[in-house]
N, C-alpha and C positions, 0 to 999 in steps of 0.2 A: 446834685451830682455826687456829693461825697458818699451818700448811701449807695448810689449806683456803682461807684468805683470800688467801694469796699466789697460789695456783692460780687463784682467781677474779679477782684483780687483773690477772692475765696474760691476761684475756679468755677464759678457759676456762669451760665450763658443766659442770653436774653430771649424772651419770646418774640414772636413777630410783632405783636402789638407794642411791647416795650421798646423794641428797636425803632419802630416807626415814631413813637412818641418822643424818644430822645433825639432823633434826627430832626424832627420839627422844632424842638427847643434849641438845638444847636443853630439852626437857620435863623431863629428869632433872637440870637445873641443873648440867651438866658444864662450862659455860663462864661466864666472868664477863660483867658487864654491857657492858663496852667491846667485848668480842669479838662478842657477839650484836648490839650496835648496828652494828658494822662489817659484819657478815654481812647484816643487814637492808638496810643502805645500798646494798650491791652491787646489789640488785634494784630499788632506786629509781633507779639510774643506767642500767640496761638492762632489756630485756623478759625476763620469766621464760619459760623454754622449756617445751614440752609435758612432757618427761620430768621436769623439776624440779617442775612443778605436780603431776603424777601421784604422784611420790614423797612430796612434802609431804602431799598428801591422804591417801594410804595410811597414813602414819604417824599422822596425827591421828585417823583412823577406828579404827586398831588400838589407840591409846591411850585412846580416848574411853570415858567411863563408859557401860556398855551399858544400853540402854533398850528395853523391850518394852511397847508400849502396847496390846497385844492386837489390833491391826489395822495393816495397812500402807496401808489405804485413806484416806490422809491427804494433805493438800496443804500445802506451805510456799510463802509469798510473801515473797521476800527480795531485797535489793539488795546489791551489792558495797559501796555507799557510796563515798565518795571522789570524787564527781562535782563537788564544790565548789559546788553549787547552793543548799544550805541550804533545801531544801523542808521542809514539815511531814512527819510520819511517814506517808507515803502507803501503803507496803506493809503497815505494821502495821494501819492503818485498813482497808485492803482485806481483811486477814485476818479482822477481826471481821465485816465485811459477808458474806464467804464463810461464816463460821461461822453467821451468822444465817439462811442458806439451808438449813442442815442438814448441810452438808459439814464433816466433821471436819478441823481444822487443827492441825498441830504446828509452831508458829512458833519458829524458831531465831533468836536475836538477841544483841546485845551493846551495850555502851555506845558512844556516838558517839566517834570518835577525831578525824576531820577535820571533823565536823559538831557543831552545838550539842547535838543530842539524838538519840541512837540509840533503837532500840526498847526497850532495857533502861531507858534514862533515863526515857522517857515512861511506861512501865508502872509503874516504881518510884515516880515522882512521883504517879501516880494511885492508889497504895496497894497494888500487887501485891507480894507477898513471893516472891522467887525460891525455887525448890525443885528438888532433883534426886532426890527419892524417887519411884521408879517408881509406887508406889500412889497417891501424892498427885497425880501428873500424870495418871494414868488417871481419877481422880475429877474433876479439872478438865475433862478431855476429855468425860466423861460428862455433867456438869452444864452446861457452857458451850459445848460443841462445839469448844473450843480449849484448848490448853495451851501454855505458853511455856517454852522451854528456853534459859536464860541461858548463853551459850557458855562462860564461864570455869568454871562448875560442872561442865561435862562434858568439857572439854578442858584437861588440865594444861599443855600447851604454851602455850595462849592465856593462861592465868593467869600463867604465868612471864614472858611478854613484855608483859603489860598495862601495867606502869609505863613501859616503854621506848616503847611505842606512844603512850601518852598524852603522854609527854615530847616526842616528835617532833612529834606533832600533824599528821602527814602521812599520806597514803595509802601503805600498804606491801603486800607480797604477802599478808599475813594478811587484808587486806580481800577478796582474791580467793578465799581458801580457805574463809572463813566459810560462804558459800552452798552449798558442796559437801560439808560435813561435818556435816549435821544427824544427830545420833545416833539419832533416831527412824526414820531411813531412810524418809521418806514416799514413797509411790508416785508422787505428782505434785509437780512443783516449777515455780514461775514465778520466774525469776531476772532481776533487772535488772542490766545491766552498763554501765559508763561509757564503753566504747570498743568498736569493731567488732573490733579485734585480740583483745581478751579474749573477745568473743563467739565467735570462731572456736575459741579454745582450749577453752572450755566445751563448745561444740558437739561437738568431737571426743571429749572425755572422756565426755560424757554419752551420745553415740551409741554409743560403744564398749561401754558398759555396758548398752545397750538400755533406757535410762531414759525415762520419760514427762516430758519437759521442755518448757518454753517459755522462751526468752531474749528479753528486751525491751531495746531501746536506742533512746532518742529521738535522732534524728540531729543535734540541737543539743546533745548531750552529757549528757543526764539518764540515770540508771540506773533508769528506770521510764517508763511511758507518761505523758508530761507534758502532752500536748495543746498544747504551745507550738509544735509543728511536727510533721513526720511521724515515725512510729515504725517501726523495723525489728524484725520479730518472727521468731525462728528456732524451729523444732521439728524433730522427727526426720523430718518429711516434706519439709523444705526451709525457705525463707525468703520473707518477703513484707513489703512496705512499706504501712503504713496511714496515711491522713490522719485528722485529728480528725473530719472529716465522716463518713468511712467507719466510724468507731467510734461514731457517733451523737451527736457533740457539735460545738461550734464551737471554733475556735482560741482559746486564752487567752493572756494576758500572763504573763511570768515572775513579776512582782511579786505576782500574785494567789495564788500557791501558796508564798509565803514562809513559813518555819517559825518565825519569831520569833527573839528575841535571847537568850532564856534557856530553861532546861528548864521553868520554870514557865509561860512563854508557850506553849511547845510543847504542854504537857499541856492547857492551856486550849483551844487550837485543836482538839486531838484530841477532847476531850470535847464541845465545841460542835458539831463535825461529826456525831458520833454521836447527839447530842440532836436532830438535824434542823434545826439553826440555821446550818448552813454556807452559804457563798455558792454561787452557781451554779458558779463555777470550782472551788472546793474539792470540792464534791460530784461534779462531772463527772470530775475526775481520779481520784478514789477509785473511783468506779463503773466507769470504763473498765478500771482495773487489776483490780478484783474480777471483772468480767465475763469478761475474758480468762483469768484463773486458773480460773474455773468452766468455761469452754469447754474448757480443756485437760483437765479431768477426764472429759469425755465424758458427764457426767450430764444435760446438757441438749442439746436437739436442735441448736442452733446458737448463734452469738454473740448474736443478738437475744433468744432465750429466756434465755440466761445474764444478759444485761443487765437484762431484766425481773425476774428473780429477785433480782439485786443491788439494784435500785431498791426492791423490796418489802421486802427486809431492812433497808435504811436507813430508808425512810419509815414502816414499821410499828413501828419501835423494836426489832426483833428483834436487830439488831447491837448496840445499846446494852445490851440485856438480857444478851447474851453477855459484855460487859465487866463488868457489875455482878456477874454470877454468878462470873466468874473472880476478881475482886479480893476478894469476900467470903470470910471464913474459914469 
């Protein structure tokens, strides 16, 4: 590792093969904590290259616990995190709303690193027990239309570096990899990114693999459709900017989608929204994200039909029912 670090400190970059090999060795615990911390720090001081990202991704997918859920007609709604906005768990809530419409969801998530509560934190707080048994996940998918894949159970490299990431408490390149390495390999993905630079990287990687993707970036820095301003959305056909009005809602203030100061507060907000007691702003931002994710699957005629299905899922209690079925044993 010392040679690698010296190479990187001299402003060099890794090839795809080198990045892949190093990630495999990190997963195998071949380096000490100080060496891995230094390696991670390099990518906090400069942008990750396309080849490095591809190499790291390939390694994580090769090493991942294999999962076959019996179908690839799945969607994942996930954000990179690390936008520093401390919103409530918008993408996870949108996942339950999508599940409530009948679309199967394979949600990939983790504990929050730079945020109070990641998707794993909130679901654990609500009573869900993580699992990596394929049959159990298939049962969840069958009864609740959604299953949850807690990243450290499927990715040895993520488990290895979890204490370091938590200790740093800052956004690292592992934030960027999470949305790209769902072991269930869903056919559709809606990924929120915190910067346009990262959106370009993702767009290239996902287009190259001919994947059905949608990338969302709120132009004021959120890694989701925030409705606090305009949102740029990328897919394999190009890119477009949408205002809140074009998405069927009015602009909202940042304070209205605050996620709370504790995991307990985050879980309470989560449950309140699914119970139909959310504010206009909370409901609006969740519905906009869910509707765009549904539109990306092509199961509905257009965005308006997708939004109508999302509203029905939330207002009828179908989304809440999916949560209840998921967390019951």
